[in-house]
C-alpha positions, -999 to 999 in steps of 0.1 A, spaced: 106 105 104 80 103 132 57 132 124 39 133 157 69 134 178 85 160 158 55 185 160 56 180 197 92 189 199 85 220 177 57 231 200 77 228 233 88 265 234 50 275 233 35 245 251 19 267 279 5 292 255 -11 266 233 -30 250 263 -43 285 273 -52 290 237 -78 262 236 -100 284 261 -97 315 239 -108 294 210 -138 280 226 -150 312 241 -145 332 209 -170 307 190 -198 309 218 -232 319 207 -265 325 228 -282 305 198 -284 271 208 -277 254 175 -247 277 168 -234 267 203 -241 231 196 -221 231 162 -193 251 179 -187 226 205 -189 199 177 -161 218 159 -139 218 190 -141 180 191 -124 179 155 -90 182 169 -66 191 141 -29 200 143 -34 236 151 -5 245 129 -18 281 123 -19 290 161 15 273 165 29 296 138 14 328 152 28 318 188 63 308 175 65 340 154 56 361 183 81 345 205 110 344 181 105 383 173 99 399 208 75 377 229 40 365 232 15 391 245 -24 393 248 -25 404 211 -8 372 200 -38 351 216 -63 372 195 -42 368 163 -41 330 169 -78 330 175 -86 349 145 -66 328 121 -79 295 135 -115 307 133 -111 319 97 -93 287 89 -122 267 103 -148 287 85 -131 280 52 -128 242 60 -166 242 66 -174 260 34 -148 237 17 -167 205 27 -199 220 12 -182 226 -20 -165 192 -21 -196 174 -8 -174 159 18 -188 133 45 -160 137 70 -135 160 86 -107 149 109 -123 116 116 -158 128 124 -188 133 102 -185 169 85 -209 198 96 -227 195 61 -232 157 67 -248 161 100 -268 193 97 -270 197 58 -254 223 35 -276 253 45 -266 252 82 -230 244 72 -227 276 50 -245 297 77 -220 282 103 -190 292 81 -204 326 77 -210 330 116 -174 321 121 -161 345 94 -180 372 112 -168 360 147 -132 361 135 -136 396 121 -151 408 154 -123 393 175 -100 418 157 -124 448 156 -135 446 194 -99 454 202 -91 478 173 -66 453 159 -67 469 124 -36 455 112 -49 420 119 -80 428 101 -64 441 71 -38 413 68 -64 385 73 -90 400 49 -63 401 22 -55 367 27 -92 354 26 -95 374 -7 -64 356 -20 -77 322 -9 -111 327 -26 -93 338 -59 -70 308 -57 -99 283 -52 -119 300 -82 -88 300 -106 -82 262 -97 -120 255 -105 -116 271 -138 -83 254 -147 -93 221 -137 -123 225 -162 -101 232 -190 -73 210 -179 -46 235 -192 -25 242 -162 12 254 -165 36 255 -136 34 293 -132 -2 294 -126 -1 263 -104 22 282 -82 -1 312 -82 -30 290 -71 -10 273 -42 3 308 -31 -33 322 -28 -49 289 -16 -23 278 11 5 301 15 -16 333 21 -31 321 54 3 307 66 20 339 56 -7 359 76 -1 338 107 35 345 107 31 382 98 6 389 125 23 368 151 55 390 146 33 421 147 16 411 179 50 409 198 57 445 188 86 436 163 99 461 139 89 463 103 121 444 91 113 413 113 74 414 106 83 413 67 110 386 73 83 364 92 57 370 63 83 358 39 90 328 59 53 320 61 47 323 22 77 301 15 65 275 42 30 276 27 43 269 -8 64 239 4 36 226 25 13 225 -4 38 209 -28 45 181 -3 8 176 1 4 171 -36 33 147 -38 17 127 -9 -13 122 -33 9 102 -56 32 83 -31 10 81 1 -9 51 13 -44 57 26 -33 44 61 -6 71 62 -21 101 45 -58 96 56 -69 100 21 -68 75 -9 -38 79 -32 -49 97 -64 -76 118 -49 -64 147 -68 -66 128 -100 -102 117 -93 -110 154 -86 -94 163 -119 -67 186 -102 -35 191 -120 -6 195 -93 30 200 -98 41 163 -101 17 160 -130 23 191 -147 61 184 -148 57 148 -160 33 160 -189 61 186 -198 88 159 -198 67 135 -219 60 130 -255 31 152 -267 9 124 -275 15 105 -243 8 138 -223 -24 143 -241 -35 107 -234 -30 112 -197 -50 144 -196 -78 128 -215 -79 100 -191 -82 124 -161 -107 145 -179 -129 116 -187 -129 104 -150 -102 78 -146 -110 44 -132 -89 28 -105 -67 10 -129 -63 42 -150 -53 63 -118 -26 39 -111 -13 42 -147 -14 82 -141 7 76 -109 32 54 -129 34 80 -156 43 107 -131 70 86 -114 85 76 -147 88 112 -159 104 125 -128 74 144 -115 79 134 -79 116 143 -77 110 176 -94 81 186 -71 103 176 -40 132 196 -54 109 228 -57 95 222 -21 131 221 -8 139 252 -26 110 271 -10 122 256 23 156 270 16 141 305 11 120 301 43 154 292 61 169 324 46 142 346 60 148 334 95 185 346 92 175 380 107 158 368 138 179 367 171 189 332 184 160 315 206 143 282 210 113 296 192 136 303 161 150 268 164 113 255 163 106 277 132 137 262 116 127 225 125 91 232 111 106 236 77 119 201 77 87 188 93 67 203 64 89 188 37 94 154 51 60 149 67 41 116 58 7 129 62 
């Protein structure tokens, strides 16, 4: 499956709005302080897939139509997402982001943290300036969930005792919360009724779960040239994800303990390969993909109440994109 072409096809119904969005996003990050403006321009160079604005616009178009509020909703989520990425890079001591040196690598941690704070406040002001209190409430709740998910993951990776139920809670908070918010505020911006707004929130939550599970699977089956990150990065960072959790549950107790011990002690390249083999042997990949497809099915069910449209078709196609993507 050619990921790039498929994403372009998905974006077709909102092509015009996505082009316009670029200007909104740039102007929302402008500052009269030279260093802030310099970093903001640098951020714009880091071209990502813009999945969150895509979901906002498709959700708006599929439930009533794109309005001026839809552009503010898309700007708000993309700015908040960018802020969390900058903070993540500081926490992870990351050197690169989307093929360019990270903010912390160029300007050091203190400036990166403060830039993240600036963006968080800019995002909130985008909503407050136009009295978009619904957006503010929904996104604030998502940021709260994201922070809780990150902290719970750190706690669990230290103790290395993660169960499937807790893993699903973590990815729901860390990843699904913001994608759910994109779809919810996108639908709300179109003036859709409560039923459709709720349906889009459900769609986004399930898409987010499938997205993260697929991401975790790619760490075990991907190659660096495809995923942009080395296979086994989660193992190096001592993260227990669904493929590994399931494999441990399916294995002999002693074998599972041995694998956990390897990861806990900082697995070497050779040991990482043995962890990957262990996961594949005990059906971890198949089980995780089965779960991802189940979340995809729930996302499709949530779309059932939407009227037929090209935007709805794109939202449906996005489910397959998420589950089958190679990076």
